C-alpha positions in Angstrom: 21.9 -243.0 -50.4 23.6 -242.0 -47.1 23.3 -238.3 -48.2 19.5 -238.8 -48.7 19.1 -240.5 -45.4 21.2 -237.7 -43.7 19.0 -235.2 -45.4 15.8 -236.8 -44.3 17.1 -237.0 -40.8 17.9 -233.3 -40.7 14.5 -232.5 -42.1 12.7 -234.7 -39.4 14.8 -233.1 -36.7 14.0 -229.6 -37.8 10.3 -230.6 -37.9 10.4 -232.0 -34.3 12.2 -228.9 -33.0 9.7 -226.7 -34.8 6.8 -228.5 -33.1 8.5 -228.3 -29.8 9.1 -224.6 -30.3 5.5 -224.1 -31.3 4.3 -225.9 -28.2 6.5 -223.9 -25.8 5.4 -220.6 -27.5 1.8 -221.6 -26.9 2.4 -222.5 -23.3 4.2 -219.2 -22.7 1.3 -217.1 -23.8 0.6 -214.0 -21.9 -1.8 -214.4 -18.9 -4.6 -211.9 -19.6 -7.2 -211.6 -22.2 -8.3 -208.0 -21.4 -11.1 -206.0 -23.0 -10.4 -202.4 -22.7 -12.7 -199.4 -23.2 -11.8 -195.7 -23.0 -14.7 -193.3 -22.5 -14.6 -189.6 -22.5 -18.3 -188.3 -22.3 -17.4 -185.1 -20.4 -14.3 -184.1 -22.3 -14.5 -181.5 -24.9 -11.6 -182.4 -27.2 -11.1 -181.5 -30.9 -9.0 -184.6 -31.4 -10.6 -187.8 -30.3 -8.0 -189.9 -31.9 -5.9 -189.8 -28.6 -8.6 -191.7 -26.9 -8.6 -194.5 -29.6 -4.8 -194.5 -29.3 -5.0 -194.8 -25.5 -7.4 -197.7 -25.6 -5.3 -199.6 -28.1 -2.2 -199.0 -26.2 -3.6 -200.2 -22.9 -5.1 -203.2 -24.4 -1.7 -204.1 -26.3 0.1 -203.8 -23.0 -2.2 -205.9 -20.9 -2.6 -208.6 -23.5 1.0 -208.5 -24.8 3.1 -208.2 -21.6 4.1 -211.5 -19.8 3.7 -210.7 -16.1 4.7 -214.0 -14.6 6.8 -217.1 -15.3 3.7 -219.4 -15.1 2.7 -221.2 -18.4 -0.6 -220.3 -19.8 -2.1 -221.8 -22.9 -4.3 -219.5 -25.2 -7.5 -221.0 -23.6 -6.3 -220.6 -20.1 -5.8 -216.8 -20.4 -7.8 -214.8 -17.8 -10.7 -212.8 -19.2 -11.1 -209.4 -17.6 -12.2 -205.9 -18.5 -10.8 -202.3 -18.0 -13.1 -199.5 -18.5 -11.2 -196.1 -18.2 -13.4 -193.0 -18.1 -11.5 -189.8 -18.7 -13.1 -187.0 -16.7 -10.7 -184.2 -17.5 -7.8 -183.7 -19.9 -5.2 -181.0 -20.0 -2.5 -181.3 -22.6 -1.0 -184.7 -22.0 -2.5 -185.0 -18.5 -5.6 -187.3 -17.9 -7.8 -187.3 -14.9 -9.9 -190.5 -14.9 -11.5 -193.3 -13.0 -10.9 -197.0 -13.8 -13.4 -199.9 -13.4 -11.6 -203.2 -13.2 -13.6 -206.5 -13.5 -12.6 -210.1 -13.5 -14.9 -213.2 -13.5 -13.7 -216.9 -13.2 -15.2 -219.6 -15.5 -16.8 -222.4 -13.6 -16.1 -225.9 -14.4 -18.5 -227.8 -16.6 -20.7 -224.8 -17.3 -20.9 -221.5 -19.4 -21.1 -219.5 -16.2 -18.5 -217.0 -15.1 -18.3 -216.2 -11.5 -17.5 -212.5 -10.5 -14.5 -212.3 -8.4 -13.2 -208.6 -8.7 -15.2 -205.5 -9.3 -13.2 -202.3 -8.4 -13.8 -198.6 -9.2 -10.5 -196.8 -8.9 -11.2 -193.0 -8.6 -7.5 -192.1 -8.3 -6.3 -192.4 -11.8 -4.1 -189.5 -13.1 -1.4 -190.0 -15.7 0.3 -188.5 -18.7 -0.1 -189.9 -22.2 0.6 -188.8 -25.8 -0.8 -190.3 -28.9 0.9 -193.5 -30.0 3.1 -193.4 -26.9 3.9 -197.0 -25.8 3.4 -198.2 -22.1 6.6 -199.3 -20.5 6.8 -201.2 -17.2 9.7 -202.5 -15.2 8.8 -204.5 -12.0 11.2 -202.9 -9.6 11.5 -199.4 -11.2 8.8 -196.6 -11.4 8.3 -195.6 -15.1 4.8 -194.0 -15.2 1.8 -193.9 -13.2 -0.4 -195.4 -15.9 2.0 -198.4 -16.3 2.1 -199.0 -12.5 -1.8 -198.8 -12.1 -2.4 -201.3 -14.9 0.3 -203.7 -13.8 -0.9 -203.5 -10.2 -4.4 -204.6 -11.2 -2.9 -207.3 -13.7 -1.1 -208.9 -10.9 -4.0 -208.6 -8.5 -6.2 -210.4 -11.0 -3.7 -213.1 -11.7 -3.1 -213.6 -7.9 -6.8 -213.9 -7.3 -7.4 -216.3 -10.1 -4.5 -218.5 -9.0 -6.0 -218.3 -5.4 -9.3 -219.6 -6.7 -7.7 -222.7 -8.1 -5.1 -223.5 -5.5 -5.1 -222.7 -1.7 -3.1 -219.6 -1.3 -2.0 -219.9 -4.9 -1.5 -216.2 -5.7 0.8 -215.2 -2.9 3.7 -214.4 -5.5 1.6 -212.2 -7.5 0.2 -210.3 -4.4 3.8 -209.7 -3.3 4.6 -208.2 -6.6 1.5 -205.9 -6.5 2.7 -204.8 -3.0 6.2 -204.0 -4.5 4.5 -201.9 -7.2 2.7 -200.0 -4.5 5.9 -199.3 -2.6 7.9 -198.3 -5.8 5.0 -195.9 -6.8 4.8 -194.3 -3.5 8.2 -192.6 -4.2 7.8 -192.4 -7.9 5.7 -189.4 -8.7 3.5 -188.3 -6.0 0.2 -189.5 -7.5 -2.7 -190.3 -5.3 -4.0 -193.8 -4.6 -0.7 -195.4 -3.5 -0.5 -194.3 0.1 -2.6 -195.1 3.2 -3.5 -191.5 3.8 -4.8 -191.0 0.3 -8.1 -192.5 1.6 -9.4 -195.9 2.9 -10.5 -197.3 -0.4 -7.5 -197.3 -2.8 -4.6 -199.6 -4.2 -2.6 -199.3 -1.0 -5.4 -201.0 1.1 -6.1 -203.7 -1.5 -2.4 -204.6 -1.5 -2.1 -204.2 2.3 -5.0 -206.8 3.0 -3.9 -209.2 0.3 -0.5 -209.4 1.9 -1.6 -209.4 5.6 -1.9 -212.7 7.5 -5.1 -211.2 9.1 -6.8 -211.7 5.6 -5.5 -215.1 4.8 -9.1 -216.5 5.5 -10.3 -214.4 2.5 -7.9 -216.0 0.2 -8.8 -219.5 1.7 -12.5 -218.5 1.0 -11.7 -217.8 -2.7 -10.3 -221.3 -3.0 -13.1 -223.2 -1.1 -15.9 -221.1 -2.7 -14.8 -221.6 -6.2 -12.7 -224.8 -6.5 -14.4 -226.9 -3.9 -17.8 -225.2 -4.2 -19.0 -223.7 -7.5 -16.7 -226.1 -9.7 -18.8 -229.1 -8.3 -22.2 -227.7 -9.1 -22.3 -228.8 -12.7 -23.7 -232.0 -11.3 -27.1 -231.8 -9.5 -26.1 -234.5 -7.1 -23.2 -232.2 -5.8 -25.4 -229.2 -5.0 -25.7 -230.0 -1.3 -22.0 -230.8 -0.9 -21.0 -227.7 -2.9 -23.4 -225.3 -1.1 -22.2 -226.7 2.3 -18.6 -225.9 1.3 -19.5 -222.4 0.1 -21.1 -222.0 3.5 -18.0 -222.9 5.3 -16.0 -220.6 2.9 -18.2 -217.7 3.8 -18.0 -218.3 7.5 -14.2 -217.9 7.2 -14.7 -214.2 6.4 -16.1 -213.6 9.9 -12.5 -213.7 11.5 -11.0 -211.0 9.3 -14.1 -209.0 9.6 -13.9 -208.9 13.3 -10.2 -207.9 13.2 -10.9 -205.1 10.7 -14.5 -204.4 10.3 -15.7 -202.9 7.0 -12.4 -203.4 5.3 -12.0 -202.5 1.6 -11.0 -206.0 0.6 -14.3 -207.4 2.2 -16.3 -204.5 0.4 -14.7 -205.6 -2.9 -15.5 -209.3 -2.2 -19.2 -208.5 -1.5 -19.5 -206.0 -4.3 -18.6 -208.8 -6.7 -20.4 -211.7 -4.9 -23.5 -210.4 -3.4 -26.0 -211.2 -6.3 -24.4 -214.5 -6.7 -24.6 -215.4 -3.1 -28.3 -214.5 -3.0 -29.0 -216.6 -6.0 -27.0 -219.6 -4.6 -28.9 -219.8 -1.5 -32.3 -219.4 -3.1 -32.6 -223.3 -3.0 -30.7 -223.8 0.3 -33.9 -224.4 2.4 -35.3 -226.9 -0.1 -32.0 -228.8 -0.2 -31.8 -229.0 3.6 -28.5 -227.1 3.8 -27.8 -225.7 7.3 -27.3 -221.9 7.0 -28.3 -221.2 10.5 -26.9 -217.7 11.5 -25.4 -217.2 8.1 -27.9 -214.4 7.2 -27.0 -212.4 10.3 -23.4 -212.9 9.7 -23.5 -211.7 6.2 -25.6 -208.6 7.0 -23.0 -207.9 9.6 -20.0 -208.3 7.1 -21.7 -206.8 4.1 -23.3 -203.6 5.3 -23.6 -202.1 1.9 -26.0 -204.9 0.8 -27.4 -205.8 4.2 -31.1 -205.4 3.0 -30.6 -207.8 0.2 -30.3 -210.7 2.6 -33.8 -210.2 4.0 -35.2 -213.2 2.0 -32.0 -215.2 2.4 -32.3 -218.9 1.8 -35.8 -218.7 0.6 
């Protein structure tokens, strides 16, 4: 009888441990749920299998690598997309551009709010079919792994910043360390200030500069205290007022560094959404006095789109 009880106890103990292990495994899921596409419309290659291999390898890396120590359940993973367009290929060398997009789900709705939309034109790397992507945080391995990891940490940082005030600082710091490591790693373009005024260096520089803290504060107010409340009609005035406050925060960094790349990136993602949000502002009685002129000044690329702002 004792033997039977002891056996049952061991089985129950094993079952509990198995459940705990399963739960921990679920919480330790990777952060990203990335959709990857590799295009090569201009490349005349006899063997297109290498592009399929590249696409699968990038997707496996982004979705299989654990970038942080934060706990993510499977349904909390961050949806994003990476579209790599190969423009030239010479042996194992690829010259390409990379479009990175990330949208944040809004509470109580089926809507995903665009947060990041970047076209990186400085993507040069080496790759051979079925070659794995290896990444070490403090060591340069390849330009491809550094570029992918840089954007992974930037996405995670922006996502966390949108849920908690200044919540992505650790990820932004890691992205900056990748920039520093890559600068001395292989001489590839896109990592240095003098490579141009719209590259990975300037994204990281801004996200780690106190001058741009208001941009990160805006991300939190705009999304967590603004859009996340709009699933209830009674909250529309309060939410839109908070979003207005969030957008006004961008005036300070814009005055310090006019037409910065980070501000360009913000408005490239947000401009259509902002126009749509304020289409009902006048009827709701939300005070947006001076906001149109401010947005036209900050968002020069889309300035003409604000002509019917708030109407």
